[in-house]
N, C-alpha and C positions, 0 to 999 in steps of 0.2 A: 642204587635200589630204586632209588627216580627213574633211573636212566635217562641221565641228565648228561652230554656233554662236556669234554672237558673247560670250553667258550660258556654252555649254560648256567655248570656249578661255579666261577668264578665268575660269570656279571649276579649269580643271587648271592653269590658276600658282600662285593665291590659296594653299596651303598652304606655297610659296618665300617666297609676299610677305610673309604672316603670320610668319613665320620668320627672317626679313630683317627685320621690322622691331622680333622679340621678343630679338635678338643684338646689336642695334646700340645701345639704352643698353647693356648691359652689357659690352660693347666697348667703349666712350667712360669708362666707368669704369675700367676694367683699365688700358687708356693713358693715364690722369693716374695711375696710381700705377707702373706699370711702364715706360713709355713706351711709344706706337703705332708703332716704329720695328718689331718682328717682330710682332705683330698685325699691321697692315696690310699685312707681308707673307704671311703664312698666307689672310687673306683674298682677295688678291688668286690666291695659289697654290691655294686652294679655287673660285674663279669660274675660273679658266681650265682649272683639270682637269674642271667641269662644264659648262661648254661643251663640250670635247675630246667628253664623256661623254655629251651632248646630239647631236653629230654622229653618235658611232659609234650612235648606241639609233636612228635616225630612218629608218623608212623607212616604206613605201607597204604598210598595213597593218597598224600599231599602234594600241593602242589606249589611253587615255589613259595607262592607271598604270605604260605602259613607260616613261613619260617621269620619274614622280616622282620618282625615284633622281637622276636627274642635274638635276634640279631642283631639290630639297632642297638639294646641296650649292653649286648658286649662287648660292641663298640666302644660306647661309649664307654662302660669300668673299664676299656682297654687305655684308650685314651685317655684318665685320668689316674691311670697305673706307671708308666715310666718315667716321665717327665718329673713329676715328683718323688719316682721311687728314688733318683738318681740326687736331688736334692735332698733329703735325710738323709741319704747316706754319706754325702760331701759334705755336709753342713758342717758340722764339727774338727776336721781336717783341715791340721797346718797345709799353708800353701808350699811348706816343702817337701812332703808328703802326697801332696793330691798324684801326681806322675803310678807313683806306686800304693796307694790306695785305691786307683781308679782302674789301675792291674789287680787287684785283688778283687774287685769288685764283677769286673766284666768274666773272669777267670770264675768266679762261684756264680756268677747267671749261666757261664755252659754247661758245666756240672749241673749246677738244677736241671737244663730242661735236657739233659744225657737219662738223667737217671727218674725224670719223669715222666719220658718219652718213649723210655724201659719199662716203668713199669703199668702205662696206662697198656704196651703192644700185651703187656703179660698176661695186664687182667682181662684186657676183650679176647685174645685167643684162648684161658680156658674158660671163658662165657661161652664164646662162639660156637666149642665145643659139644659144652654143654645143650645150649640152644638150639643148636642144628639137629643134633640129637633127639631132643625132646621133639624136636618141631615132626621131621620126620619119621616118627613109629606113629603121631596123630595125626596128619595125611598121608598116611599110605593107607590108610582106610579104604580111599578108594582106589586099588589100583587090585590089578587081579590079583590073585593069591599065590600064582605061582612069581611073579617075581617082586612079589610084597620086602619079603626076607633082603633079597638082595637089593628093592632100595635103600632098607634101613642099613646095614652095613655099610652103603657105600659116606651115607654121610658117620657112620660111627665111628671109622679110623681116622675124623677129620683133627684130632687132637695129634696122630701121631704124623701122620702123610699128609695131612692138610686136601684139602676141596677146590679141583678147579673149576667151576660151573659154567667158565665159559664168559663168549661178549653179550654182551646185552647176558647175562643169567640166565639162558638158555636151558640150562642141564646137560649141555652136550658132553660133558664128561664123568655121567654115568651114564656110563656102555651098560646096554642090556642084555640079558642071555642069546644067544644066539637061537634063533628060528623067532622071534617075538614080532608081534604082527607093525607092521608100520602105524595104526591108528593108538597104538600101545604106548609104543616110543616118545608118539608124538605128547601125547598123557602123562609120560613121565619127565619129561622135560617141563612141562605147567608144572606139574607139582612139587620136582626142584628148586624151578622157580621162586612157588611161593612159597617153601620152605624156606630157602633159601633167603628171602627177605622178611618175613617174619622171626626166624631168627636170629636175625642180624639185628633187626630195632630190638628184638627182647633183651638180645647181647651187648644192646651201648646202653643201654638206662643205668643198671646197675655199676659197667665200665664207667660213666659220666659221673658216678657218684664222689670217685674216687679224686678226682682233680678240683669238684667241687667244695667239695675235706679241708682238703689242703687250701685253698683257696681263700676258705674261709675261713681257717687259721688262721693267716698269713693277713687276713683285716683284721682281726681282736688280736694277735700281734701290735700291731701296732698303736693298741693303746697303751704301751710298755715303750713306747717314744718319747725322750727324754728333752724338745727342744731347748740347749744350752745357746749363750749368743757366741755368734762367729769372733775369731782370733780376732783378727782385723777391726771389729763391731764398735761404737764408745764405753757401751756394757764393757766386755772385756778387757780395752785400754784401760778406764777408773777400776777397775779390781785388779789388774797389773803395776797400778799407779798405790794403789793401798797394799797390796803385799810387798813393795819395795821400800814404802814410810815403813812400817812395821818392823820390817827389816834394818832397816835404816838406827831403831830404836833401839833395837833389841840389843846392835850392835857396836852400842856406843859405852866404852870404858873398856871393851875387852881386844887386848893384843891379844893379834889371829898371826899377826908375821913378825918375824927378826928385826925388822925394817921400824915397829911400832904397831898402832891399832891399826885396823879394817877402818874405811870410808869408805862406806856408802852414802853415795848423791841422792837426795832423793828425787822422786818421778814426778812431774808436774804437767797436767793436759794442758796446754794454752793457747787459745783461742786466739788469732789474729782477727781483727774487728779491720777489715776495707774502706775506706773515708771515702764517699764520691767524688769526680775532680770538681762539681763544683763547690763544694764544702770547703775541698783543700784549697782553691782560688778566694773563698773567704775572705779564709781567715790570712792567708796573707795580705788581700788589700787592707783587713782592721789590723795587721802590725803597721803595714808603713800610716 
């Protein structure tokens, strides 16, 4: 739409990707310390805001730096998503089930990517067909009457057969009727390029509403995440010890096997305090 080459388009998006790669390790370390719930919620919110900002500023005739603020906000949000997401998803998993849980998580991510891409593509195709038809009808007023219907019909069939605007969006795919003057053909190509540019912008904005809504829903769903103690954390070990002692007290006086009664040894947390070597040498001197 803006006529950027593949290299220039990649360079426009490069600052956001560099920022995302820089923030991601920091977000992962912070999620290990304070939990990933609120970091993940913040990242999804920033990602949704960045996409909404991008849809707002996108228009025909924009320059590459007009997109940088929205892309930077989106990149910052993406950097705060993936690390905390893995931390939150794998936090309450037992070590023996970590491999299976990781496989299920990656499978769900792949399925979600496929479904999301298909849904966005379907919405874009539908809205693009409608917007191109409307733009063609509006801009064909500048064309001669004998080629106007042919021009509108070429865009009207985009939903079924597609439309190849051509390299640089020149409109070469819209073949004019035989005997059309060269000046009129050139004018048709310019109107076709303008129709595609404005039609694509009009179709992109409602299309981006779908991922923005999905991301915002994910950010709200983070509020339902409950942080529980890790299986190997001291809090979980103390809880296991209390459960074991309670089971031991309940089992007293209740025979459960022919050989006698069930004996459950109480589990206690013991902490070893290491004595520094200088204190051990001093105590040995005192004993002498």
